[in-house]
N, C-alpha and C positions, 0 to 999 in steps of 0.2 A: 522715515527720517530718524537718525540717531538722536538720543536725548541731548547730547552735547551740541548738536546743530540747532536745537531749539534755543539753547542758551546763547549761541553765537548770533542768532537772529535778534534776540532781545538786546544783546549788547550793542548791536548796530544802531539801535534806537535811543541809546542813552546820550548821544551827542549829535547834534544836527550836521556837523561838519565831519567828513570822513578823515581828513588830515588837518590837524591843528597843532603845530609844533609848539609845545609848552611843557614845563615840568611841574607846575603847580598841582594839577589834578592827580597825576600819578604819585607825587610825593605825599599828598594828603591820603590817598588810598593806602599806600605802603605803610604810612604811620598808623592807620587804623588796623592794619594787619599785623602790627608789631614789628615792623621793619625787617621783613625777611631778607632784604638785600644786604643787611648787616650780618646775617647769619650764614651767608654763602661763602665758602672757602675758596681761596685762590682764583679769583675771577680774572680771566683773560678776555678783554673787551675788544672786539674786532670790528673796525669800520673801513670805509673806502667805497668805491663804486663797483668795480668788477673784481671778482676773486675772493670776496669775503667768505662765501659758503665753502668754496674749495679749500681755502686756507684752514677753516674750521674742520673740514673733513680730514685734512692731513694731521692737524693737531690732535683730534680725537683718536685717530687710528694709532698715532705714535704713543700717546699717553696710555691708551688701553693696552697696547703691546708692552708697555712698561708695568702693567698690572694696576694702574690707577683707575679709580672710579670717577667717571666723567659725566656731568650734566651738559646738555647743549640746548640753546635756544636760538633758532634761526627763523628767517622769514624771507619771502612768503612761502606758503606751501604749494605743492604742485597738484595733488589730488585730494588729500585729506588734511584738516587742521592738525591732526595728531603728529604730522611730520615736524611741526615747529618745536615740539618739546620732546627731548630724549632724556630719559632718566637713567642714572647710573644703576648698574645691576651686575651681579657676579658674572664674570666671563665676558662682559661688554654691555654697553647701554642698550636700552630698548625704547622704542617709541612709547609715549604715554598711553596707557590703556584707556578704554572708554570709561571704565569705572573710576579710575583715578582722575580723569579729566572732568567728569561730571561732578565729582565731589569737590574738586578745586573751584569750578565755576559756581557751584552752589554756595560755597563759603565766601568767595570774593563778592558775589552779587549781594549776599545778605549784609556783608560788612559795608559795602558801598552805599547801600540804602537809597538807591535811585539817584544819587548825585550825578551831575554831568561828568562824563568821562568818555574818551574815544574808545573805539573797538580795540585798537592796538594797545592802549594803556591798560585796560582792564584785563586783557589776555596776557599781557606782560606781567602784571601783578599776580595773576593766577600761576604763571610759570615760576616766578620767583618764590611764591608760597610753596609750591611743590618741591622746588630745589632745596629750600631751607629745611623742609620736613623730611627729606630723604638723604641718608648718609652718602657722602661724596668726598672726593679729594680736590677736584678742579671743576670750575664752571666756565664753559665757553659761551660767550654771549655775543650775538651778532647785532650790530646797530640796525634798527629798522630803516630809518631815513635821516640823512644828515649826520648829526652828531651832538652838537651843543644842546639842542632842545629835544632830542629824541627821548622817548620814554625809557629807554634802557640806560640813559646817562645819569644814574643815581648812585653810583659807587664812589665813595669818598676816597678809597685807596685800593684800586684793583692791583693785581699782581703785575699786570702789564697791559698796555694798549697796543694794538696792532693796526697798521694802516695799509690796507691793500691799495692797489693802484687806483688813482682818482682820475675821472674824466667827466665829460659833459653828460648829465642826466638829471631829470627832475628839475629843469630850469625854473619852473613855476614856483618851486618851494625853496630851492637852494641857491639860486643866482644864475646869472647868464655868462659866467666865465669860470674857467678851471680854478683861478685864484680864489674867487668868492666861495666856490664849493669846497675847496681845500680848507679855507679858513673855518667854515662851518663844521666840517668833519673833524678838524683838529680839536673841537670842543670837548672830546672825551679824554684829552690828556690831563694828567694830574702831576702836581709838584712832587719830585722825588721818585716818580714811577717811570720805569723804562718804557719808552715809546719806540716800537719796532716799525720802521718805515720801509715799505717795499720799494724796490727800484721802480721809478716811474718818471713821468714827464717832468722836465726841469721846473716848470712853473708851479706844479703841485709840490714837488719835493722842497723847493725853496720856501714856500709858505709853511709847510709842515715843520721844517727845521726851525724856522723863525718863531713859530708858535711854541714849539717845544722849549726853545731858549727863553721865551717870554714867561711861560708858566713854571719853568724850572723842572721840566721833565728831562729824563736822560735819553737822548735820541740815539738810536742805532740804525744806520741808514744803509739800505741796499745799494750795492755798487761802491760803497765807501768802507763801511765797517763789516759787511758780509756780502757774499755773492755766491752764485752757482753757475756752472757751465757744463755742457755736455762734452765728454771726451771718450772716444773709443767705445761708444754705446753705454757709457756710464754717466752718472750724475756726480759731479764733484762740488762739494760744499766747502767754503773756506771762510774763516773769520780770524780775528786776532789770536784766538786760542788754538788754531790749527786747521787741519784739512781732514775731510771725511770722504772716502770713496764709497759711492752708493749705487744701487740699481736705479734705472729710470723709473719714474712713478707709474703706477697703474693708470692714473688719470691721464688721458691723451692730450697732446698739444704742447708746444714749447712754452706757452704761457703758464702751464701748470708747473714747469720747472721753477719759475719765479715764486709761485704760490707755495711750493714745497720748501724752497729756501727760506721764505719768510717764516713759515711755521717752525723750521729747525732753529732759526735765529731766536724766535720767541722762547722756545723751550730751553735753549742753552743760556738765554738771559735769565729766565725765571728760576731754573733748576741748576744752573751752572754748567760748565763745559763737560762735566762728568755725566750728563744725561746720556743714558745707554745708547751707543751707536746701533746696537742690535735692535732696539726698539724703534729707532728712526728708520732703519732698513725695513723692518717688518711693516711699519706704518705706511711707508711709501708703496709697498706692494699690496696692502690691504685697503687703502683709502678708497671710498666710494662716494660719489655725489651725483645723483640722478640728473639727466638732461644736460650734462656737460660733456659734449662730444661722446654721446653714448650710442653704442651700436645696438640696434633693435633686432631681436631675434624671435619675437613672439608673434602674436596674431597678425600684425601689420606686415611683417616680413613675408607671410604667406600670401599676401595680396600683391606684392611687388613683382616686377619681372623676374623670371628665373635667373638665379645667380647674382641678383642685384645686391649692392652693398648699401645698407640702409642705416642712416645716422640721425640722431636727434640732438639739438643743442638749444638751450634757453637764452642764448645771447640776445639782448634786446635793446642795445644802444650802439652808437657808432664805434666805440672802442671794442665792445664785445664782438661786433661784426668783423672788425679788422683782425683780431686775433683768431677768430674762427676761420676766416678765409685763409689766413696764414697756415693754420693747422691742417685744413683740408688740402691746401696747396702742397704741403709736405707729404701727405698721404698720396696725393696725385703723382708726385715725383716717383714714389716707390711702386705705385700700382696705377698706371694711367687708365682712366675710364671717362666716358662722358658724364659730366656732373649736371644733375637736375636739382634745382632749388625749389622747395615748397615752402612758402613763407606766409605768415600772418603777423600783423603788427597792431599795436595800439595807436589810437589817433594822435596822441601827443608826440609820437616818435617821428624823427626826421627820416622819411622813407628813402630819399635820395642818398643821404649819408650812409644809411645802413646797407643799401644795395651797391654802393660804389666799389667796395673791396671785391665784389664778385664779378665786376666787369672783366671780361676776358677769361674768367674761370668757369662760370656757370653757362652751360650750353643752352639751357631752357629754364624759365622761371614760371612757376604756377602760384598765383596768389589765392589764398583761401580766407574765408570769413572765420572768425573765432566765435563759436556758438555761445549764446547767452551772455555776451560781453558787450554791453551798449557802448563802452568806450573804445571799442576796436575800430580800426580803420577799414572801410569797405574794401573788399578784395579788388573791385574794379578800379578804385583809386590807386592801389599799389601797382596793378598791372599797367595802368596808364603812365604812371611815373617811370616805371621800368622801360616802357617802350620809348619814352622821350629821351632816355639815356642810351638808346640804341640796343637795348637788350631784347631778346626774344621772350615775350611774356604773354600769359593768358590767365584768365580766371578759372577756378575750379570749385566744385561744390564743397568738398571737404577733403581731408587727407586720404581717407579710405577710397573715395571715388577717384581721386587723382592717381593713386597707386594702381587701381584696377584699369584705368585708362592707359597708363604707361605699360602695364602688363600685356595689354592687348596689341601692342605695337611690336614690330620687328626691330631688333637691335643687333647691329653687327658686333657690338661688345656690350655685355651686361652693364647697366649704368650704375653710377654712384648717386644715391638720392639723399639729399640733406634736408631735413625739416627743421626750420629755425624761425626766429623773429620775436617770440614772445613766450614768457613763462606760462601764461594762460593757455596758449596753444600747446606747449610742452605737457601741461597737465592733461589736456584732452587726449593727446597722443599716447602718453603712458597708460592712461585708463583703457584706451582702445586696444593697445598692444598687450595689456595684461602684465606690464612690467612695473608694478606698483612699488613705490619706495618702501623700504623696510628698515 
């Protein structure tokens, strides 16, 4: 076990409740640390439900292409906690090293002196301490959960807030309607600070715009103040300052066009319309974000049927499943193959709603258990729900066993295999495939 993992286990015992949305504890700890959040330059604070991480990936790639030093804080991680903290470095950021992480954990633990604090709060404080102590130009900060009372919501005047598409998720913490969730997520807005709002469902957009007006934030709304569309195999971005003709993003799926457009709007708002188009173009081509419609070519690909097209996606809620099914449908139009869905879900997710977009698309569904995750939904329950929907479904031991089973069958055409449903499952798959985030 790495020393950093020893600290992480200890941090989990500092507060009896895993999620307790509040700012008092983290504000107290940051004050004892000398307010590192006030020493972080040009913070772009990114919230929403789906697309937060991809939007940050685009922002980072474009900023680094412009020669800027960029820190990133994202969550959750897929394989290793180190993925959450990316430190600015010459030639592009690097995941925090074990030595750097242990030193930061040791410092925040000593300063905290055993006071009650959640795991996310103390690790957020550690990230902000590292960011403040390491030279940088921009900090990209992803909201962990919600907005108003999320541990990251401690910046008095960020350079901008960004609001990725909002949909139903974490009902138990954020509310049982898109409107309630949007109101909570709008809590990162600040008076006089630009709020870039991605194009999204009307009920969410209405709340976000109303909250921006209420707090005095300057709203820039996707579909109104900026937009993107595909034309002749190119991505066209347009706002009040003009039009930019760009290549399609490296990240696959039409939903990534919207995330890219939101990132461009944020940079043109923060840095002005003069932000280099060449850096935007390079960033679109360089952006990487693991387990987002990622083609697997490592160890697991060797277990799949010969010639199979193997994909992984971490979409884990209804809206994520919808855009994933749309993206796979577009791939299917260009290259028709039988689609096999391998899926694992957490117990709190709506199985039927997540499977619905794959009705008529997936030829077969195999439900798998997620190892060492007590909060996962049993594979048998997923398969039963799928069958009640008229889908062809069965249980399977794990992803590797499912791929071996599929490889032993005769196929008239090599299948397309999609592994999806949970970020926990995505982490297991990336580890097994050897495609570790870097």
